[in-house]
C-alpha distance (Angstrom), angle and dihedral (degrees) to the residues before:
residue distance angle dihedral
X1 . . .
X2 3.75 . .
X3 3.77 120.6 .
X4 3.77 102.1 -103.1
X5 3.80 121.2 162.8
X6 3.77 127.1 -129.7
X7 3.81 88.6 -120.3
X8 3.82 91.4 57.4
X9 3.80 91.0 51.5
X10 3.82 91.5 46.1
X11 3.81 91.9 52.5
X12 3.81 91.6 46.9
X13 3.81 90.4 50.8
X14 3.80 90.9 50.6
X15 3.82 90.3 49.4
X16 3.81 90.7 51.3
X17 3.81 93.5 47.5
X18 3.82 89.6 47.9
X19 3.81 91.7 48.6
X20 3.82 92.5 53.6
X21 3.83 96.3 39.4
X22 3.80 108.6 134.4
X23 3.81 92.1 3.6
X24 3.79 106.4 66.9
X25 3.78 135.3 1.3
X26 3.80 113.1 -128.5
X27 3.78 122.0 -146.9
X28 3.80 118.2 -143.0
X29 3.81 89.3 -111.4
X30 3.83 90.3 53.0
X31 3.81 89.5 55.6
X32 3.79 92.4 45.7
X33 3.81 93.3 50.3
X34 3.80 91.9 47.0
X35 3.82 92.9 51.0
X36 3.82 92.5 45.1
X37 3.80 88.8 54.1
X38 3.80 94.7 43.9
X39 3.80 99.5 44.7
X40 3.83 102.5 22.1
X41 3.81 88.9 -127.2
X42 3.79 132.0 142.5
X43 3.80 129.2 -96.7
X44 3.81 92.4 -111.4
X45 3.82 92.1 61.6
X46 3.81 91.1 46.9
X47 3.80 92.2 51.1
X48 3.81 91.0 49.9
X49 3.81 90.6 49.2
X50 3.81 91.4 49.5
X51 3.79 90.4 49.1
X52 3.82 90.1 52.7
X53 3.80 91.2 47.7
X54 3.81 91.9 53.8
X55 3.82 93.4 41.9
X56 3.82 91.4 52.4
X57 3.80 90.3 57.0
X58 3.81 93.1 -124.6
X59 3.82 89.4 116.5
X60 3.79 135.0 19.1
X61 3.77 138.1 -156.4
X62 3.79 114.9 -113.4
X63 3.78 128.0 -174.2
X64 3.81 125.7 -145.5
X65 3.80 103.3 151.6
X66 3.82 87.5 -45.6
X67 3.80 135.7 31.9
X68 3.79 118.0 -90.8
X69 3.80 136.0 179.6
X70 3.80 114.1 -130.2
X71 3.78 141.7 156.5
X72 3.81 112.9 -88.1
X73 3.80 112.7 -89.9
X74 3.79 116.8 -116.9
X75 3.78 115.2 -126.8
X76 3.80 110.4 -125.4
């Protein structure tokens, strides 16, 4: 496995969520699989990166029949 940092994975996840905002809802597993394919990293690193992404407030979990990771909604 290549030496990829948790911060790199977190930023890549945020970029992917931002890219699909309003087009497609991404499940946590979708993000994990995408990062594992892109960086050849393990699931544990991806879960830690996702946890950091949610904790930072840059993304949030939403629930519509299943859990999704999305950008926070702006209150109008």
